[in-house]
C-alpha positions in Angstrom: -34.6 6.1 -35.6 -34.2 6.7 -31.8 -31.1 8.5 -30.6 -28.4 6.1 -29.2 -26.5 6.4 -26.0 -22.7 5.8 -25.8 -23.5 2.1 -25.2 -25.8 1.9 -28.2 -29.0 1.6 -26.0 -32.1 3.6 -27.0 -32.6 6.7 -24.8 -34.8 6.2 -21.8 -34.2 2.5 -21.5 -30.8 2.5 -19.9 -28.0 4.8 -18.7 -24.3 4.3 -18.9 -22.8 2.3 -16.1 -19.2 3.3 -16.7 -17.8 5.7 -14.1 -16.0 8.7 -15.5 -12.2 8.2 -15.2 -10.8 11.0 -13.0 -7.8 12.7 -14.6 -4.6 12.1 -12.6 -3.1 15.4 -11.4 0.5 14.7 -10.5 2.7 16.5 -8.1 6.4 15.9 -8.9 8.2 15.3 -5.6 12.0 15.4 -5.6 14.1 14.8 -2.4 17.8 14.6 -1.7 19.1 13.8 1.7 22.0 15.9 3.0 23.5 12.8 4.6 26.8 11.4 3.4 25.2 8.0 2.7 23.2 9.4 -0.2 26.0 10.6 -2.3 25.0 8.4 -5.2 21.4 9.5 -5.4 20.7 11.9 -8.3 20.6 15.6 -7.4 17.2 17.2 -7.0 17.6 19.0 -10.4 18.5 15.7 -12.1 15.5 14.0 -10.6 13.2 16.7 -11.8 14.7 16.7 -15.3 14.4 12.9 -15.6 10.8 12.8 -14.3 9.6 15.7 -16.5 10.9 13.9 -19.5 8.9 10.8 -18.5 5.8 13.0 -17.9 6.2 14.6 -21.4 6.7 11.3 -23.1 3.7 9.7 -21.5 1.5 12.8 -21.5 1.2 13.0 -17.7 -0.3 16.1 -16.2 2.2 17.5 -13.7 0.6 20.5 -12.0 3.3 21.3 -9.5 6.9 20.5 -8.5 8.0 20.3 -4.9 11.4 19.6 -3.6 13.3 19.4 -0.3 16.6 18.4 1.1 15.8 16.3 4.1 16.3 12.8 5.5 13.4 10.4 5.3 14.5 8.2 8.2 12.1 9.6 10.8 8.3 9.8 10.3 6.6 13.2 9.9 9.8 15.2 9.9 9.7 16.6 6.3 7.6 19.8 6.0 7.3 19.7 2.2 6.3 16.0 2.2 3.8 16.6 5.0 2.2 19.4 3.1 2.1 17.1 0.0 0.2 14.5 2.0 -2.2 17.2 3.3 -2.8 18.6 -0.2 -3.6 15.1 -1.5 -6.2 14.7 1.3 -7.6 18.0 0.3 -8.0 16.9 -3.3 -5.3 19.2 -4.8 -3.4 16.3 -6.3 -4.3 12.6 -6.8 -1.0 11.4 -8.2 2.7 11.6 -7.3 5.6 11.3 -9.7 9.0 10.8 -8.1 12.4 9.2 -8.9 12.0 6.1 -6.8 9.8 4.8 -3.9 12.5 5.6 -1.3 12.2 9.3 -2.2 8.8 9.2 -0.6 9.6 7.0 2.4 12.3 5.3 4.3 10.2 4.7 7.4 7.0 2.8 8.3 4.9 5.9 9.3 5.3 7.8 6.0 4.8 4.6 4.0 1.6 3.9 5.9 0.3 7.4 5.0 0.8 6.8 1.3 -0.9 3.4 1.4 -3.8 4.9 3.4 -4.3 7.5 0.7 -4.5 4.8 -1.9 -7.0 2.8 0.2 -9.2 5.9 0.5 -9.0 6.5 -3.4 -7.4 9.9 -2.8 -4.1 8.9 -4.3 -4.8 7.2 -7.6 -1.2 6.6 -8.9 2.5 6.8 -8.1 4.9 6.9 -11.0 8.6 6.4 -10.6 11.4 6.1 -13.2 10.8 2.4 -13.8 7.5 1.5 -12.1 3.9 2.4 -11.6 1.8 1.9 -8.5 -2.0 2.2 -8.4 -4.8 1.1 -6.1 -4.4 -2.6 -6.7 -3.5 -5.2 -4.1 -0.4 -6.4 -6.0 1.0 -3.0 -6.7 0.4 -1.7 -3.2 2.0 -4.8 -1.8 5.1 -4.2 -4.0 5.2 -0.6 -2.9 5.1 -1.7 0.7 7.9 -4.2 0.1 10.1 -1.5 -1.5 9.4 0.9 1.3 10.2 -1.7 3.9 13.4 -2.5 2.0 14.4 1.1 2.2 13.8 1.1 6.0 15.9 -2.1 6.4 18.7 -0.4 4.5 18.5 2.6 6.9 18.5 0.3 10.0 21.4 -1.7 8.8 23.4 1.4 7.9 23.0 2.7 11.4 24.4 -0.6 12.8 27.3 -0.6 10.3 28.2 3.0 11.1 28.3 2.3 14.8 30.4 -0.8 14.3 32.9 1.2 12.2 33.1 3.8 14.9 33.8 1.2 17.6 36.5 -0.3 15.4 38.2 3.1 15.0 38.1 3.7 18.8 39.6 0.2 19.4 42.4 1.1 16.9 43.1 4.3 18.8 41.7 6.7 16.3 39.1 9.5 16.8 35.8 8.1 15.4 34.1 11.2 14.1 34.7 14.9 13.4 37.6 16.2 15.4 36.8 18.5 18.4 37.4 22.2 18.2 41.1 22.9 18.3 41.9 19.8 16.2 41.5 18.9 12.6 41.0 15.5 10.9 44.0 14.2 9.0 43.0 12.7 5.7 45.3 9.7 5.5 44.3 6.3 4.1 46.8 4.4 6.3 45.5 6.1 9.5 41.8 6.8 9.1 40.5 8.9 11.9 43.8 10.4 13.0 43.7 14.1 14.2 46.1 16.9 14.3 46.3 20.2 16.2 44.5 23.0 14.4 47.2 25.7 13.8 44.5 28.4 13.7 42.2 27.5 16.6 44.5 25.5 19.0 46.5 28.5 20.2 43.3 30.4 21.0 41.8 27.6 22.9 45.0 27.1 24.8 45.0 30.7 25.8 41.3 30.4 27.0 42.2 27.5 29.3 45.3 29.3 30.6 43.2 32.3 31.5 40.6 30.2 33.2 43.3 28.5 35.2 45.0 31.8 36.2 41.7 33.3 37.3 40.6 30.2 39.1 
């Protein structure tokens, strides 16, 4: 009897047409913005813990963990993320595991970089806590929607913050952090009120007095 190939075809008559499936080598990326608006986002350590549990449960190969504390509002401003993109292009990783899509991008530029990597077959899969994105039209479209939604949230947040600051000014309150020589008074009935800083105000007063005397 002739030896059989994996497809059950005699040797020499045909070869396997199935392409070998490339193993997905994941980089775990955890990000936490230092901005006040992201208080509710899991800490970096919590993100790593949750995603490593998923990787262990689903037998995913996580070859490296990278983390950074940086806002994702502006494109190309995160050094760790930029290096991750470069390393995917270089073939070091072909998968990303992260807590949620907005950990990767909250702007159009960074989102486009991820989609381009998928189109070029360099990024095979993105895994999040509740979703999976691969190089399929529907999954890439969903990833783009979620990334665009994160950008919309950022844009709206900026508008809402500016509106709140204008309202405080109209009410006669200081709209942001008190200037040097004053401190913010934490009162619910008068948000944005300021008081004289007992430590720095006398020193600043002396500085102005000396300038006035010498002038």
